[in-house]
C-alpha positions in Angstrom: 0.0 0.0 0.0 1.5 3.3 -1.1 -0.7 5.7 0.8 -2.1 6.0 4.4 -5.7 4.8 4.8 -8.2 6.6 7.0 -11.5 5.0 7.9 -13.7 8.0 8.1 -16.8 6.4 9.6 -16.9 3.9 12.4 -18.5 3.5 15.8 -17.9 2.4 19.4 -20.4 1.7 22.2 -20.9 0.0 25.5 -24.2 -1.6 24.7 -27.2 -0.4 26.7 -30.5 -2.1 25.6 -32.5 1.0 26.7 -30.3 3.7 25.3 -29.4 1.7 22.2 -32.9 0.4 21.3 -32.2 1.3 17.7 -30.1 -1.9 17.7 -33.2 -4.2 17.3 -33.4 -7.9 17.7 -32.9 -8.1 13.9 -29.4 -6.8 14.6 -28.7 -9.2 17.5 -25.1 -9.5 16.5 -24.6 -5.8 17.4 -26.1 -6.2 20.9 -22.8 -6.2 22.7 -19.9 -3.8 23.5 -17.8 -2.7 20.5 -14.6 -1.1 21.6 -11.2 0.0 20.2 -9.6 -3.3 21.3 -12.0 -5.1 18.9 -10.8 -3.2 15.8 -7.1 -2.5 16.5 -5.9 -5.7 14.9 -8.3 -5.3 12.0 -6.9 -1.9 11.3 -3.4 -3.2 11.5 -4.1 -6.1 9.1 -5.8 -3.8 6.6 -3.1 -1.1 6.8 -5.5 1.5 8.2 -3.6 4.3 9.8 -6.4 5.9 11.7 -10.1 6.5 11.9 -12.9 9.1 12.5 -15.4 7.9 15.1 -19.0 9.0 14.6 -21.7 9.3 17.2 -24.2 6.5 17.6 -26.2 8.0 20.5 -27.7 11.5 20.3 -26.4 12.9 23.6 -23.6 15.0 24.9 -22.6 12.0 27.1 -21.6 10.4 23.8 -19.2 13.2 23.1 -17.5 12.7 26.4 -17.3 9.0 25.8 -15.8 9.3 22.3 -13.4 12.0 23.3 -12.2 9.9 26.2 -11.5 7.0 23.8 -9.7 9.4 21.5 -7.4 10.4 24.4 -6.6 6.7 25.0 -6.2 5.4 21.4 -3.9 7.3 19.0 -5.5 5.7 16.0 -8.7 7.8 16.6 -7.8 10.9 14.6 -11.2 12.6 14.9 -14.6 12.5 16.5 -17.9 13.5 15.0 -20.2 14.1 17.9 -23.8 15.1 18.6 -25.1 18.5 19.5 -28.5 20.2 19.8 -28.2 22.7 17.1 -31.5 24.2 18.2 -30.3 24.9 21.7 -30.6 28.5 22.8 -27.0 28.5 24.1 -25.6 26.7 21.0 -22.7 29.1 20.6 -21.6 28.6 24.1 -21.6 24.8 23.5 -19.5 25.2 20.3 -17.0 27.3 22.2 -16.7 24.6 24.8 -16.1 21.8 22.3 -13.5 23.9 20.4 -11.0 23.1 23.2 -10.9 19.4 22.2 -8.6 19.1 19.2 -10.1 15.7 18.2 -13.6 17.0 18.0 -14.0 17.7 14.3 -17.7 18.0 13.7 -21.2 17.0 14.5 -24.1 15.0 13.3 -27.8 14.7 14.0 -30.2 11.9 13.2 -32.0 13.8 10.4 -32.9 10.5 8.7 -35.4 9.7 11.5 -37.1 13.1 11.7 -40.9 13.0 11.2 -40.7 16.4 9.6 -38.6 15.5 6.6 -37.4 19.1 6.0 -36.5 19.8 9.6 -33.0 20.7 8.5 -34.5 23.9 7.0 -36.1 25.0 10.3 -34.8 28.6 11.0 -33.7 27.6 14.5 -31.7 24.7 13.2 -30.2 26.9 10.5 -29.0 29.3 13.1 -27.1 26.5 14.7 -25.6 25.4 11.3 -24.6 29.0 10.7 -22.3 28.9 13.7 -20.4 25.7 13.0 -17.8 27.2 10.6 -17.0 30.0 13.0 -15.6 27.3 15.4 -14.1 25.1 12.7 -16.6 22.3 12.8 -17.9 20.2 9.9 -21.4 18.7 9.6 -22.3 15.1 8.7 -25.6 14.8 6.8 -27.3 11.5 7.9 -30.2 11.5 5.5 -32.3 9.3 3.3 -32.9 9.8 -0.5 -36.2 11.6 0.1 -34.3 14.4 1.9 -31.7 15.1 -0.7 -33.6 18.1 -2.1 -33.8 19.7 1.3 -30.1 19.0 1.9 -29.3 20.8 -1.3 -31.1 23.9 -0.1 -29.2 23.6 3.2 -25.8 23.4 1.7 -26.6 26.1 -0.9 -27.3 28.5 2.0 -23.9 28.0 3.7 -21.2 27.8 0.9 -18.4 28.2 3.5 -19.6 25.3 5.7 -18.1 21.9 5.2 -20.8 19.2 4.7 -20.5 15.5 4.1 -23.2 13.1 3.1 -23.0 9.9 5.1 -23.6 6.5 3.4 -24.4 8.0 0.0 -27.8 9.0 1.6 -28.7 5.3 1.8 -29.9 4.5 -1.7 -32.2 1.5 -2.1 -29.5 -0.8 -3.3 -31.5 -3.9 -2.2 -34.2 -3.0 -4.7 -31.9 -1.7 -7.4 -33.7 1.7 -7.3 -31.3 4.4 -8.6 -32.9 6.9 -11.0 -34.4 9.5 -8.7 -31.5 9.1 -6.2 -28.9 9.6 -8.9 -30.7 12.6 -10.3 -31.0 14.2 -6.8 -27.4 13.4 -5.9 -26.1 14.8 -9.1 -27.3 18.3 -8.1 -24.5 18.4 -5.5 -21.8 18.4 -8.3 -21.3 22.2 -8.1 -21.2 22.5 -4.4 -17.5 22.3 -3.6 -18.3 22.5 0.2 -20.0 19.1 0.0 -18.3 15.7 0.2 -19.7 12.2 0.2 -18.8 9.1 2.1 -18.7 5.8 0.3 -19.8 3.9 3.4 -22.7 1.9 4.7 -23.5 0.4 1.3 -23.6 -3.2 2.3 -26.3 -2.5 4.8 -28.5 -1.1 2.0 -28.1 -4.2 -0.1 -29.3 -7.7 0.4 -27.5 -8.5 3.7 -26.9 -12.1 2.8 -26.7 -12.3 -1.0 -25.1 -9.0 -2.1 -22.5 -9.0 -4.9 -19.9 -6.4 -5.7 -21.7 -5.6 -8.9 -24.7 -4.4 -6.9 -22.7 -1.4 -5.7 -21.0 -0.3 -8.9 -23.8 1.8 -10.4 -24.1 3.8 -7.1 -20.3 4.3 -6.9 -20.3 5.4 -10.6 -22.9 8.0 -9.8 -21.1 9.6 -6.9 -17.8 9.6 -8.7 -19.6 11.4 -11.6 -21.0 13.9 -9.1 -18.2 14.5 -6.6 -15.1 13.4 -8.5 -12.2 11.8 -6.6 -11.4 14.9 -4.5 -14.7 14.9 -2.6 -15.2 11.2 -1.9 -14.1 9.5 1.3 -13.9 5.9 2.5 -15.7 4.7 5.5 -16.4 1.2 6.8 -19.4 1.9 9.1 -17.9 -0.8 11.4 -19.4 -2.5 13.4 -22.8 -1.9 11.7 -21.3 -3.3 8.5 -20.8 -6.7 10.1 -24.6 -7.3 9.7 -23.7 -7.8 6.0 -20.0 -8.1 5.5 -16.6 -8.4 7.2 -14.3 -5.4 7.4 -12.1 -7.0 4.8 -15.1 -7.4 2.4 -16.2 -3.8 2.8 -12.6 -2.5 2.1 -12.3 -4.9 -0.8 -15.5 -3.5 -2.5 -13.9 -0.1 -2.5 -10.4 -1.3 -3.4 -11.6 -3.3 -6.4 -13.6 -0.4 -7.7 -10.8 2.1 -7.4 -8.1 -0.2 -8.7 -8.6 1.3 -12.2 -8.0 4.8 -10.9 -4.5 6.4 -10.5 -2.5 5.9 -7.4 -3.0 9.6 -6.5 -6.8 9.3 -6.9 -6.7 6.2 -4.7 -4.7 8.1 -2.1 -7.2 10.9 -2.1 -10.2 8.6 -1.6 -8.7 6.3 1.0 -7.1 9.0 3.2 -6.1 12.4 2.0 -9.6 13.7 1.4 -10.6 12.6 5.0 -7.6 14.5 6.3 -8.6 17.6 4.3 -12.3 17.5 5.2 -12.0 16.7 8.9 -8.8 18.7 9.3 -6.9 15.8 10.8 -3.4 16.2 12.1 
């Protein structure tokens, strides 16, 4: 491997059946603790130099937990935490988190909002407007039906760094691509917006997926974002419902094998370093 690999999307948790009720019985294999010790050897074997850990619980306790892990494990290069962007004292909170060098940005569970355009709420927009002032990025966890609202959001803040998680979760299992591709294509001109090639295996048939299932979706985001605004992420351990870490990495590696070494280096590491401002 001729370039450093950054896994820009993975999670840790001490499993709590009440707090983590999103991990349903259908995801029984995830109903346990998943900690840095569980992935250190996997990273070593797969030549992964570091990772960005993303919130799984919508609370500030989660921020404390992940920042504490980042202090203990040097491979954690950045944390994407949770924050209430509608909070009256949001700026005070952002000032507080600015002191932690590994806190790189924030994410909210927009995909689960009953009001699908909640990201355009004026109070929420006020919070978004303050992120760049304190050097924070924003992860967009959305579904395909929210891409139009997301475009309006990113258009309103051209200086704010945004990244779309998991390709906005297209319906790979059903092979549905047309509307998603069209809506995703509208982000081509927004240089402040990146996209993570992550989470795809969980949107496919969990047991019977094939690498060919993902190619049309990767083709579409390469066409939209180019190789300078795409980032690799495993979504470990959630990916384990459908694939091993090695399989997830292999899907991306096989796809980008036909690209130049410099383009591969961008996708697998350098773009993450740029977007999340990793040291």
